[in-house]
Every structure is written in C-alpha cells, then in structure tokens.
C-alpha positions as CSV (number, residue, x, y, z in Angstrom):
1,M,-26.3,-11.2,-18.7
2,D,-24.8,-11.8,-15.1
3,S,-22.7,-9.9,-12.1
4,C,-20.3,-10.3,-14.4
5,G,-21.7,-8.7,-16.9
6,I,-23.2,-5.9,-15.4
7,L,-20.3,-5.2,-13.6
8,A,-18.2,-4.9,-17.2
9,L,-21.2,-2.5,-18.4
10,F,-20.7,-0.1,-15.4
11,E,-17.2,0.6,-15.9
12,K,-17.7,0.6,-19.3
13,V,-20.1,3.9,-18.9
14,Y,-18.4,5.4,-15.7
15,G,-14.4,4.7,-16.7
16,R,-14.0,2.4,-13.4
17,S,-16.4,-0.1,-11.2
18,E,-14.5,0.2,-7.7
19,G,-16.7,0.3,-5.1
20,A,-19.6,-1.0,-7.5
21,E,-22.4,-3.9,-6.6
22,A,-24.4,-6.3,-8.4
23,F,-28.1,-6.8,-7.6
24,F,-30.6,-9.2,-9.9
25,A,-34.6,-9.2,-9.1
26,P,-36.2,-11.8,-11.5
27,G,-39.2,-10.9,-13.7
28,R,-42.6,-13.4,-13.8
29,V,-44.9,-15.2,-15.0
30,N,-48.6,-15.3,-14.0
31,L,-49.8,-19.1,-14.5
32,I,-53.6,-18.4,-14.1
33,G,-55.4,-15.1,-12.2
34,E,-55.5,-12.5,-14.3
35,H,-57.0,-9.0,-12.9
36,T,-58.1,-10.8,-9.7
37,D,-55.5,-9.3,-7.6
38,Y,-56.9,-5.8,-7.4
39,N,-60.7,-7.5,-7.2
40,G,-59.5,-8.9,-3.8
41,G,-58.6,-12.2,-5.5
42,H,-56.0,-14.9,-5.9
43,V,-53.6,-15.0,-8.0
44,L,-50.5,-17.5,-8.7
45,P,-47.4,-16.4,-10.4
46,C,-44.2,-18.1,-10.5
47,A,-40.8,-16.2,-10.9
48,L,-39.1,-16.7,-14.3
49,T,-34.9,-17.4,-14.2
50,F,-34.3,-14.6,-16.4
51,G,-34.9,-10.7,-15.5
52,T,-33.2,-7.2,-14.2
53,Y,-29.7,-6.8,-13.4
54,I,-28.1,-3.5,-11.3
55,A,-25.0,-2.4,-10.7
56,A,-24.5,0.7,-8.5
57,R,-22.6,2.8,-6.0
58,R,-22.8,5.1,-3.8
59,R,-22.2,9.1,-5.0
60,T,-20.8,11.7,-2.1
61,D,-23.0,14.4,-4.0
62,G,-27.1,14.3,-4.5
63,W,-26.9,13.5,-8.2
64,V,-28.1,10.3,-9.6
65,R,-27.3,8.4,-12.8
66,C,-28.9,6.0,-14.5
67,F,-28.2,4.3,-17.7
68,S,-29.6,1.2,-19.5
69,G,-28.3,-1.8,-21.3
70,N,-31.3,-1.5,-23.1
71,Y,-32.2,1.6,-24.3
72,P,-28.4,2.9,-24.7
73,E,-29.4,5.3,-27.2
74,T,-30.7,7.7,-24.5
75,G,-27.4,7.9,-22.3
76,V,-27.2,8.8,-19.0
77,V,-29.7,10.0,-17.3
78,R,-29.1,12.5,-14.6
79,F,-31.5,13.6,-12.0
80,E,-30.6,15.3,-8.2
81,L,-32.2,13.7,-4.9
82,E,-34.3,17.0,-4.5
83,E,-36.1,16.7,-7.4
84,M,-37.8,13.8,-8.1
85,A,-40.8,14.3,-10.1
86,N,-42.0,12.0,-13.1
87,D,-40.5,13.5,-16.0
88,P,-41.5,12.0,-19.4
89,R,-38.4,12.6,-20.7
90,H,-36.8,10.2,-18.4
91,G,-38.2,7.5,-20.1
92,W,-37.2,3.8,-18.3
93,A,-34.9,6.2,-15.3
94,N,-38.4,7.1,-13.9
95,Y,-39.1,3.2,-12.4
96,P,-35.4,3.4,-10.3
97,K,-36.5,7.2,-10.0
98,G,-39.3,6.5,-8.2
99,V,-38.3,3.9,-6.2
100,V,-35.5,6.6,-4.6
101,R,-38.6,8.5,-4.3
102,V,-40.9,6.5,-2.0
103,F,-38.4,5.2,-0.2
104,R,-37.2,8.5,0.8
105,D,-40.3,9.5,1.4
106,N,-40.9,6.6,4.0
107,G,-38.0,7.6,6.1
108,F,-35.0,5.6,4.3
109,P,-32.1,7.2,4.6
110,V,-30.8,7.4,1.2
111,D,-29.0,10.0,1.9
112,S,-26.9,10.2,-1.2
113,G,-26.8,10.0,-4.9
114,L,-25.9,7.4,-6.9
115,D,-24.3,5.9,-10.0
116,M,-25.9,2.8,-12.3
117,V,-26.5,1.1,-14.9
118,V,-28.7,-1.7,-15.2
119,R,-29.6,-4.3,-18.1
120,G,-32.6,-6.9,-18.4
121,D,-32.6,-10.1,-20.0
122,M,-36.4,-10.2,-20.6
123,P,-38.6,-8.6,-22.8
124,S,-39.7,-5.0,-22.0
125,G,-43.7,-4.5,-22.3
126,A,-44.0,-8.6,-22.6
127,G,-46.3,-8.8,-19.3
128,L,-43.8,-10.8,-17.6
129,S,-43.7,-8.0,-15.3
130,S,-40.2,-5.9,-16.5
131,S,-41.5,-3.0,-14.6
132,A,-41.1,-5.0,-11.0
133,S,-38.4,-6.2,-11.5
134,I,-36.3,-3.3,-12.0
135,E,-38.1,-2.0,-9.2
136,M,-37.4,-4.9,-6.5
137,A,-33.6,-4.7,-8.4
138,T,-33.4,-0.9,-7.4
139,A,-35.4,-1.5,-4.0
140,V,-32.8,-4.5,-3.0
141,M,-29.7,-1.8,-4.2
142,L,-30.8,0.9,-1.7
143,S,-30.9,-2.0,0.9
144,S,-27.7,-3.4,0.7
145,L,-26.1,0.3,-0.2
146,F,-27.6,2.2,2.5
147,S,-27.6,-0.7,5.3
148,L,-31.6,-0.7,5.4
149,G,-31.8,-4.2,6.9
150,L,-34.7,-5.3,4.1
151,E,-33.1,-8.3,3.2
152,D,-34.8,-11.0,5.5
153,E,-39.0,-11.9,4.3
154,E,-40.8,-9.3,6.2
155,G,-38.0,-7.0,4.6
156,R,-38.9,-8.2,1.5
157,V,-42.5,-7.8,1.8
158,R,-42.1,-4.4,3.0
159,M,-40.2,-3.2,-0.4
160,A,-42.7,-4.9,-2.6
161,L,-45.5,-2.7,-0.5
162,L,-43.1,0.4,-1.3
163,C,-42.3,-0.8,-4.8
164,K,-46.9,-0.7,-5.0
165,D,-46.9,2.1,-4.6
166,V,-43.9,3.6,-6.7
167,E,-46.4,1.8,-9.7
168,N,-49.7,3.5,-8.6
169,G,-48.6,6.4,-7.0
170,F,-45.6,7.7,-9.2
171,I,-46.0,5.7,-12.6
172,G,-49.2,6.2,-12.8
173,V,-50.6,2.4,-13.0
174,N,-53.5,1.4,-11.0
175,S,-52.0,-2.2,-10.6
176,G,-52.5,-4.8,-7.8
177,I,-49.7,-6.2,-5.4
178,M,-49.3,-9.4,-7.8
179,D,-46.1,-8.3,-9.3
180,Q,-44.4,-7.1,-6.9
181,F,-45.2,-9.8,-4.3
182,A,-44.4,-12.6,-7.7
183,V,-40.8,-11.0,-7.6
184,A,-39.9,-10.4,-4.5
185,L,-41.2,-13.7,-3.0
186,G,-40.6,-16.3,-5.8
187,R,-38.6,-19.8,-5.1
188,A,-37.2,-22.4,-7.6
189,G,-39.7,-24.9,-8.7
190,T,-43.1,-23.4,-7.1
191,A,-45.7,-20.9,-7.6
192,L,-46.7,-18.1,-5.0
193,F,-50.7,-19.1,-4.1
194,L,-51.5,-15.3,-3.3
195,D,-54.3,-14.4,-1.6
196,C,-54.4,-10.2,-2.2
197,A,-56.6,-9.0,-0.1
198,T,-55.1,-10.4,3.2
199,L,-51.6,-11.2,1.5
200,E,-52.0,-15.0,2.7
201,R,-49.8,-16.8,1.0
202,R,-47.9,-20.5,0.4
203,Y,-45.7,-21.9,-2.0
204,V,-47.3,-24.8,-4.5
205,P,-45.2,-26.9,-6.2
206,V,-44.7,-27.0,-10.2
207,D,-44.3,-30.1,-11.2
208,L,-45.4,-30.7,-14.7
209,G,-43.7,-33.8,-15.3
210,E,-43.3,-34.3,-18.8
211,Y,-44.4,-30.7,-19.9
212,D,-42.7,-27.4,-19.7
213,I,-44.4,-24.0,-20.0
214,V,-43.6,-22.3,-22.7
215,V,-43.4,-18.6,-23.0
216,M,-44.5,-16.7,-26.0
217,N,-44.2,-13.2,-26.2
218,T,-46.2,-11.6,-28.7
219,N,-43.5,-8.9,-29.6
220,K,-46.4,-6.6,-29.4
221,S,-45.8,-3.8,-26.6
222,R,-48.0,-2.0,-24.6
223,M,-47.7,0.9,-22.2
224,L,-50.5,0.3,-19.4
225,V,-50.6,3.9,-18.6
226,E,-51.5,4.5,-22.0
227,S,-53.8,1.2,-22.4
228,K,-57.3,0.0,-21.1
229,Y,-55.7,-1.0,-17.7
230,N,-57.1,1.5,-15.4
231,E,-60.5,1.5,-17.6
232,R,-61.0,-1.5,-16.5
233,R,-60.0,-1.5,-13.2
234,S,-63.0,1.7,-12.7
235,E,-65.2,-0.6,-14.9
236,C,-64.3,-3.5,-11.6
237,E,-64.7,-0.4,-9.1
238,Q,-67.8,0.6,-10.7
239,A,-70.0,-3.0,-10.2
240,L,-68.6,-3.5,-7.1
241,A,-70.4,-0.2,-6.3
242,D,-73.7,-1.1,-7.7
243,L,-73.7,-4.7,-5.6
244,R,-72.8,-2.9,-2.4
245,R,-75.5,-0.7,-3.5
246,A,-78.1,-3.5,-3.9
247,G,-77.1,-4.9,-0.8
248,A,-74.1,-7.7,-1.7
249,P,-72.2,-8.0,1.7
250,I,-68.7,-7.8,-0.2
251,S,-65.8,-5.9,0.2
252,S,-64.4,-6.3,-3.0
253,L,-65.6,-8.8,-6.2
254,C,-63.9,-11.8,-5.5
255,D,-65.4,-11.8,-2.1
256,L,-68.3,-13.7,-4.2
257,S,-68.2,-17.3,-5.2
258,A,-69.4,-17.6,-8.7
259,G,-73.1,-19.1,-7.9
260,E,-73.6,-16.0,-5.2
261,F,-72.2,-13.8,-8.2
262,F,-75.1,-15.3,-10.6
263,G,-77.5,-14.5,-7.7
264,W,-76.7,-11.0,-7.7
265,E,-75.3,-10.3,-11.3
266,D,-78.8,-8.4,-12.1
267,A,-77.8,-5.6,-10.2
268,V,-74.6,-4.1,-11.9
269,A,-76.5,-1.7,-14.4
270,D,-74.1,-2.0,-17.0
271,P,-73.3,-4.6,-18.8
272,V,-70.0,-3.9,-19.5
273,C,-69.2,-3.3,-16.1
274,R,-71.1,-6.9,-15.3
275,R,-68.8,-8.7,-18.1
276,R,-66.3,-7.1,-16.1
277,A,-66.7,-8.5,-12.5
278,R,-67.8,-11.6,-14.0
279,H,-64.3,-12.6,-15.2
280,A,-62.7,-11.6,-12.2
281,V,-64.8,-14.2,-9.8
282,L,-64.8,-17.0,-11.9
283,E,-61.7,-16.3,-12.9
284,N,-60.9,-16.7,-8.5
285,G,-62.7,-19.9,-8.7
286,R,-60.7,-21.2,-11.3
287,V,-57.1,-20.2,-9.1
288,L,-58.2,-22.0,-6.3
289,A,-59.4,-25.5,-9.0
290,A,-55.8,-25.1,-10.4
291,V,-54.2,-25.0,-7.5
292,D,-55.7,-28.0,-6.4
293,A,-55.3,-30.0,-9.9
294,L,-51.2,-28.8,-9.4
295,T,-51.3,-30.6,-6.3
296,S,-53.3,-33.5,-7.2
297,G,-51.3,-33.9,-10.3
298,R,-54.0,-33.2,-12.5
299,I,-52.3,-31.5,-15.2
300,D,-55.0,-32.3,-18.3
301,D,-57.6,-30.1,-15.5
302,F,-54.5,-27.2,-15.2
303,G,-54.3,-27.2,-18.9
304,R,-58.0,-27.0,-19.0
305,L,-58.4,-24.3,-17.1
306,L,-55.5,-21.8,-18.6
307,N,-58.1,-22.1,-22.6
308,E,-61.2,-21.1,-19.7
309,S,-58.8,-18.1,-18.3
310,H,-58.3,-17.1,-22.3
311,L,-61.6,-17.1,-23.3
312,S,-63.2,-15.6,-20.4
313,L,-60.2,-12.9,-21.1
314,Q,-60.8,-12.7,-23.9
315,F,-64.9,-12.0,-24.1
316,D,-65.8,-10.8,-20.8
317,Y,-62.6,-8.9,-20.3
318,E,-61.4,-8.3,-23.7
319,T,-58.0,-7.9,-22.6
320,T,-56.3,-10.2,-25.3
321,G,-56.5,-8.8,-29.2
322,R,-55.2,-9.7,-32.6
323,E,-51.8,-10.9,-31.6
324,L,-52.5,-13.0,-28.5
325,D,-55.7,-14.2,-30.0
326,C,-53.7,-16.0,-32.5
327,L,-50.9,-17.4,-30.0
328,A,-53.7,-19.2,-28.1
329,E,-55.4,-20.3,-31.1
330,L,-52.5,-21.6,-32.5
331,S,-51.4,-23.2,-29.6
332,W,-54.6,-25.1,-29.1
333,Q,-54.5,-27.0,-32.5
334,R,-51.3,-28.8,-31.1
335,E,-51.8,-32.2,-29.7
336,E,-48.8,-31.7,-27.6
337,C,-50.2,-28.9,-26.1
338,L,-52.0,-28.9,-22.4
339,G,-53.8,-25.7,-22.3
340,A,-53.0,-21.9,-23.3
341,R,-53.8,-18.7,-22.5
342,M,-52.8,-14.4,-22.5
343,T,-50.4,-13.9,-19.2
344,G,-50.1,-10.7,-17.9
345,A,-52.3,-7.6,-18.1
346,G,-52.8,-8.0,-21.4
347,F,-53.2,-5.4,-24.5
348,G,-50.3,-6.7,-25.9
349,G,-47.5,-8.8,-24.2
350,A,-46.9,-12.5,-23.8
351,A,-49.0,-15.9,-23.9
352,L,-47.5,-19.0,-21.9
353,A,-48.6,-22.3,-23.3
354,V,-48.1,-26.0,-21.1
355,V,-46.5,-28.0,-24.1
356,R,-44.8,-32.0,-23.6
357,R,-41.1,-31.8,-23.6
358,D,-40.6,-33.5,-26.5
359,G,-42.6,-32.4,-28.4
360,A,-42.1,-28.8,-27.6
361,A,-39.7,-27.8,-30.5
362,E,-42.2,-28.8,-33.2
363,F,-44.6,-26.5,-31.3
364,I,-42.2,-24.0,-30.8
365,R,-41.6,-24.0,-35.4
366,F,-45.4,-24.2,-36.1
367,V,-46.9,-21.8,-34.0
368,G,-44.1,-19.0,-34.6
369,E,-44.4,-19.9,-38.4
370,R,-48.3,-19.5,-38.9
371,Y,-47.8,-16.6,-36.6
372,G,-45.4,-14.6,-38.6
373,R,-47.7,-15.4,-41.6
374,Y,-50.7,-14.3,-40.0
375,I,-49.9,-11.5,-37.8
376,G,-46.6,-10.1,-40.1
377,Y,-44.0,-10.1,-37.9
378,D,-42.4,-12.5,-35.8
379,C,-42.8,-14.1,-31.7
380,A,-40.3,-15.0,-29.5
381,F,-40.2,-18.9,-27.4
382,Y,-39.0,-19.0,-23.6
383,R,-38.6,-21.9,-22.0
384,S,-37.6,-20.9,-18.5
385,V,-39.7,-21.1,-15.7
C-alpha cells in the first residue's frame, strides 16, 4: 500500500477521487520499557516503515463515511458529527470517530463531514500500535483538511496528547502516552527515549552493526479493553498507594530506583501488586541501561537486557502467555540471536529479536517451523524497523 494505492481504494469505494488527499502514520515497536509509561517511567520505542494510510475529503454535510480495506466485510460505516458516541457495531471505525469527537470537544473547527478510506499494512492486534497509528493518521488528516496548523513538532505533540485522550476516554483503554508519541515523533534510524512523567525526550541512534531487529507476530490477537491490561494498571496504582501511605516520597512507581524499591517493597501488602511494582521499577532501570548500551555500541548488553525484560514480563507482570514465551525461548536457542522479548502490551501480539543479519533467514526458518509445530498455527516475521 502507498499513497496511490489508498487513493485508488477511495475511488473504488466512493466512485471518484477528486479532492481526496492521502495521509500516513507509522506503527511502532517498543525496543524496551514495557508497562513503564503509565507508571511514570522511561520507554524506548521506534517507528516502523509500515503503518496506516488514509485517503479523505471533506463533505458539505455533517455525515462521516468510513471504509476499511482491512475489514471490507463491514462495508461503509456511517455516522453524524452530532452523534459521536462509541458504538460497538462500528468496530474499527470507533478509532477515527473518537479522534473527530475529541478534536471537536477541544474546540477545533471540524465543522463538516468526511468521506474516508483506511488501509493498514501492519497486523492489527499485534502489539505494534495499530490503534495509535490509525488515531494519528486521522489526526494528521484532520489538521490538513481543516487547516488546524498542527504540522510542526509542537502540533504533533498536541495531536499525540489528544489521541491518548481518545484511547483512554473514548475507547476505554487506560494506556500511557508512549504509543502516540512514538507514532507522532518517530524518526528513521533512531529510537525515541521518552520520560513519560515529564515528556522530556531525545533521539537515540539505533546502530546495531551486523544485527537486525526481527519482529515476530504470534498471530494471536488481543483486545486491550477485554484483556487484563486495565487490571495491571489498577494493580500498579494499588502498589503506589501502599508505598505512599508508608511514607515513600514518590508520585509514581518509577520514581524509585531498584535499591530504593527493595527497601520499601514490604509496604505493598498484596504480593501480586508487589510483583507488578517490581517489574515497573526494574524495567525502568533496564531502559536507562539499554540507552547507555546502544550509545556505547555494546550490543551484547542490549540483547541481555531484552532477555531480562521478557522474563520480568513473564513472571512478575504475567503478560506473556504461551505464544510469546514460545517465540522468546525459540529465539534464545539460536546463536545468531543476541536477545529477544515480547513487545507491546502483551496478552498476545508480537515479540522482537536482535538477530545477526547473515543468519536471519535461518533464524526465521527455525523459529517459524517450530512455533507452528508447538502452537498449531503459523507466526509471521517482519524485518522493517
């Protein structure tokens, strides 16, 4: 899919493409720093070369019509600007609808309807942030078609914050800011080192030398609203409340260093909440160590941190599951792999591995064949980061 392809789809759906414009927003893969964003910690995502394409044009009335090339069986979804509630019957279209709603609620003059088509070339539900990608693509489209002036970096930050409001308030997933920031601000060849508490950020070059990042999709989709994502956030909030009640001078879990956490951890009454907090604090430390390793060219150390991250997510945060653990463990068996872990929220989705370039084909063959044998269906591989 490209700009020409999305405009051709628009013409196929609506009969003509005159006046339609094409827009794109990437997906993202998080190198390390899982479930730290809503705990006030650091993350290290980078944008992908694939993502979400939108073609759209304004209408002269108040109707919005949406069509997805990924879900053609749903046909064209229609709704009015004055009737913008989340509707389960509209499925995927609730994401662009939510963006339109939040923009209007925040005073942006989105004052006419739209015809739009959407097509993503990234797997939905794979933990590569397809939801933030469609949200940001819609936001960029609205800024352009309605002359909202959000094209510079400050505007993109504003759009990312608005799209987070869509995810939290309209869709109902209590996610942090990482996904929208990574999609809005990603640059080729770098990762975004983001402090989710302050929004301070800088770009870290991702120069892996003879190694590539291979993204592995379990093909087990997950719906975050229906998963235990919100439950994990609640458990962290309970741990934070216990720590603060005991006197810990913190506003978020990731204000603590590892040593400080181990000095306070007995204040967290529930052992499950204690494990969740331990993951958040130690994972935040791993992000800081990973940035240092990448900056210093210590790729072996970066790979080791990926392995430690997966084990923490498996045993302390319990967000991996059979499929993701299978991909990680198969990856660890290969000498051409420096490290591997699940990426994204978990509960299905994707994993990533740092793999020597000249061994990537054999790595993919080995992991793919055995994954299919153990799990009963195939996984998919992507080498575009």
